[in-house]
C-alpha positions in Angstrom: -15.3 -22.3 -76.6 -16.4 -20.3 -80.0 -19.1 -17.7 -79.1 -18.3 -17.7 -75.7 -14.9 -16.0 -75.5 -12.9 -13.7 -77.3 -9.4 -12.0 -77.1 -8.4 -9.6 -74.3 -7.7 -6.7 -76.9 -11.5 -6.3 -77.5 -12.0 -4.9 -74.0 -11.0 -1.3 -74.5 -13.7 -1.0 -77.2 -16.3 -2.9 -75.5 -17.5 0.1 -73.2 -17.8 -2.0 -70.2 -18.0 -0.9 -66.5 -17.3 -3.8 -64.5 -14.5 -6.8 -64.9 -13.4 -9.9 -63.3 -10.3 -11.6 -63.9 -9.8 -14.8 -62.1 -7.3 -17.2 -61.5 -5.5 -20.4 -63.3 -3.6 -23.3 -62.8 -0.1 -21.8 -62.7 2.7 -23.3 -64.8 5.8 -21.5 -63.3 6.8 -20.8 -59.7 7.3 -16.9 -60.9 4.1 -15.4 -62.2 6.4 -13.2 -64.4 7.3 -16.1 -66.3 3.7 -17.2 -67.1 3.1 -17.2 -71.0 -0.2 -15.1 -70.3 2.2 -12.2 -68.3 2.5 -9.7 -70.9 -1.2 -9.5 -71.9 -2.4 -9.9 -68.2 0.0 -6.9 -67.4 -1.4 -4.7 -70.1 -5.3 -5.5 -69.1 -4.4 -4.4 -65.6 -3.1 -1.3 -66.7 -6.1 -0.8 -69.1 -8.4 -1.6 -66.2 -7.4 1.0 -63.7 -9.0 3.8 -66.2 -10.8 1.7 -68.3 -13.6 0.2 -65.5 -15.4 1.7 -62.8 -14.4 -1.4 -61.0 -12.5 -4.7 -61.3 -12.2 -7.9 -59.5 -9.1 -10.1 -59.1 -9.7 -13.6 -57.7 -6.9 -15.9 -56.5 -3.7 -16.2 -58.7 -5.3 -13.0 -60.5 -5.1 -11.0 -57.3 -1.5 -11.9 -56.6 -0.7 -11.5 -60.1 -2.1 -7.6 -60.0 -0.7 -6.7 -56.7 2.9 -8.2 -58.2 2.5 -5.8 -61.3 1.2 -2.7 -59.6 3.2 -2.7 -56.3 5.8 -5.1 -56.5 4.4 -7.5 -53.5 5.5 -11.0 -54.1 3.5 -13.9 -52.7 5.1 -16.6 -50.5 4.6 -20.1 -50.5 2.5 -21.8 -47.9 3.7 -25.2 -46.0 0.7 -26.8 -47.8 -1.9 -26.1 -50.1 -4.6 -24.3 -48.2 -8.1 -26.2 -49.8 -11.6 -26.0 -48.2 -14.1 -24.0 -47.1 -13.1 -21.2 -44.4 -14.7 -18.6 -42.2 -13.8 -15.2 -43.4 -13.9 -12.4 -40.8 -15.0 -8.9 -41.5 -12.1 -6.6 -40.5 -13.5 -3.5 -41.7 -16.8 -2.3 -42.9 -17.7 -1.6 -46.2 -20.9 -1.3 -48.5 -19.6 -4.9 -50.0 -20.7 -6.1 -47.0 -24.5 -4.9 -47.2 -26.7 -7.3 -45.6 -24.3 -10.1 -45.0 -23.0 -11.8 -41.7 -19.7 -10.7 -39.9 -18.5 -14.0 -40.5 -19.2 -16.3 -43.9 -17.8 -19.0 -45.4 -15.4 -18.8 -48.2 -13.9 -21.3 -50.6 -9.9 -21.4 -50.8 -7.5 -23.2 -53.3 -4.2 -21.9 -53.1 -0.4 -22.9 -52.3 0.7 -19.3 -51.9 -0.1 -16.3 -49.9 0.3 -12.6 -49.6 1.4 -11.1 -46.2 -1.2 -8.3 -44.8 1.8 -5.9 -43.8 3.1 -5.9 -47.1 -0.5 -4.8 -48.6 -0.8 -2.3 -45.6 2.4 -0.7 -46.4 1.3 -0.3 -50.2 -1.8 1.3 -49.2 -4.3 -1.6 -49.8 -7.1 -1.5 -47.4 -7.9 -5.3 -45.7 -11.5 -6.2 -45.6 -11.9 -9.6 -44.1 -9.3 -12.1 -43.0 -9.2 -15.9 -42.5 -9.3 -17.7 -39.0 -5.6 -18.0 -39.5 -5.2 -14.6 -39.8 -4.6 -14.4 -43.7 -6.1 -11.8 -45.9 -9.0 -12.9 -47.5 -10.6 -9.6 -49.3 -8.6 -6.4 -49.6 -9.3 -3.3 -52.3 -7.2 -0.8 -53.7 -8.4 2.8 -54.2 -6.5 5.4 -56.1 -8.5 8.9 -56.9 -9.9 9.2 -60.4 -9.0 5.3 -61.2 -11.0 2.0 -60.7 -11.8 0.7 -57.8 -9.7 -2.7 -57.6 -11.3 -5.4 -55.4 -9.3 -8.5 -54.6 -10.1 -11.9 -53.5 -7.5 -14.6 -52.2 -10.2 -17.3 -52.2 -12.8 -18.2 -54.5 -16.4 -17.3 -53.5 -17.5 -17.4 -57.2 -16.8 -21.5 -57.0 -19.7 -23.7 -58.0 -20.7 -26.5 -55.6 -18.3 -29.1 -57.3 -15.3 -27.1 -58.3 -13.2 -28.0 -55.0 -14.0 -31.4 -55.8 -12.7 -31.4 -59.4 -9.3 -29.6 -58.2 -9.0 -32.5 -55.4 -9.6 -35.2 -58.2 -7.4 -33.7 -60.7 -4.7 -33.4 -58.1 -5.3 -36.7 -56.9 -5.1 -38.1 -60.5 -1.5 -37.0 -60.7 -0.7 -38.4 -57.3 -2.1 -41.9 -58.3 -0.5 -41.8 -61.9 3.1 -41.2 -60.2 3.2 -37.7 -61.8 3.6 -36.1 -58.4 5.1 -37.5 -55.1 2.5 -34.9 -52.8 -0.6 -36.8 -51.9 -3.1 -33.9 -51.8 -5.1 -33.1 -48.8 -9.0 -33.6 -48.7 -10.4 -30.2 -48.9 -11.4 -29.0 -45.5 -15.1 -28.2 -44.4 -16.4 -29.4 -47.8 -17.0 -33.5 -48.0 -19.2 -35.1 -45.2 -17.5 -37.2 -42.8 -18.4 -40.3 -44.5 -16.7 -39.3 -47.6 -13.7 -38.0 -46.4 -13.2 -41.3 -44.7 -13.6 -43.1 -47.6 -11.1 -41.0 -49.5 -8.5 -41.2 -46.6 -8.3 -44.9 -47.1 -7.2 -44.5 -50.8 -3.4 -45.0 -50.8 -0.8 -44.6 -54.0 -0.5 -46.5 -57.1 -3.3 -48.0 -59.5 -5.7 -47.3 -61.8 -8.5 -49.1 -59.5 -7.7 -46.6 -56.7 -8.0 -43.8 -59.5 -11.6 -45.2 -60.6 -12.5 -45.5 -56.6 -11.8 -41.9 -56.1 -13.4 -41.0 -58.9 -16.7 -42.6 -57.6 -16.3 -41.5 -54.3 -15.9 -37.9 -55.4 -18.9 -38.2 -58.2 -21.3 -39.6 -55.6 -20.6 -37.1 -53.0 -22.8 -34.0 -52.1 -20.4 -31.4 -51.1 -21.5 -28.5 -48.7 -22.4 -25.3 -50.6 -22.6 -22.9 -47.5 -21.1 -20.1 -49.4 -23.8 -19.3 -52.1 -25.8 -17.2 -50.5 -23.3 -14.8 -49.2 -21.6 -15.0 -52.7 -24.9 -13.8 -54.4 -25.1 -11.0 -52.2 -21.5 -9.7 -52.4 -21.4 -9.7 -56.3 -24.9 -8.1 -56.2 -23.5 -5.3 -53.6 -20.2 -5.0 -56.2 -22.7 -4.7 -59.1 -24.7 -1.9 -57.2 -21.8 0.0 -56.4 -20.2 -0.3 -59.6 -23.9 1.3 -61.0 -23.8 3.9 -58.2 -20.2 5.1 -59.4 -20.8 5.2 -62.8 -24.2 7.2 -62.2 -22.2 10.0 -60.2 -19.4 10.4 -63.1 -22.5 10.7 -65.7 -24.0 13.6 -63.2 -20.5 15.2 -62.9 -19.5 15.2 -66.4 -23.4 16.8 -67.1 -22.6 19.3 -64.5 -19.0 20.2 -65.8 -20.9 20.4 -69.3 -23.5 23.0 -68.1 -21.1 25.1 -66.5 -19.1 25.1 -69.6 -22.4 26.2 -71.5 -23.2 28.7 -69.1 
């Protein structure tokens, strides 16, 4: 990790315009009890005025709305894992040159109710097939535009498979009684059939599962849209930065005159 990571405290002096805060494997049911919670909340507070736009993904989105507006996430009956169609709810420059319905990876055990977001002034941009919120924004005059994903459009082709294998490893080793569901709309049918045959209990089963996942060719139907989405986001950040710079220039000229 040396050379690629630094402490969050360096950010205020880094002169950055755009920031991405992604999720992590939760260790507690209550996000406020996570070891990183104090640092994360300080980062969110700084990002409101220290960035042009900040993007929050999955658990980071849940933590941000909890800290900013007290919006509690709610547990789902079972983990949502797979590739799901996200349907546009409103037009936004983030969607330039994208289709009205696009596939997005999701991997989460919790959800945020749309009614809670709307009541707090958030704007819902897209929803999943089941009505759950996918993308939403928080826009406060004079502050950074916060963009939130409940999903993970940034995932690489193998990420959902690795997460599934991680959960299956815990199950097969008896560390949990919950057998994870196979990610939906991700593996081909033959791979799904082979994985569904694996039961509980031995290192042989674990080795077999590892081999099946390693040899699979997951679908990556979301990549092209993700590239457009992030390109649009960075374009909007650059445009907003330019407008701010022009505004400061005009104000300086007025004071000088």
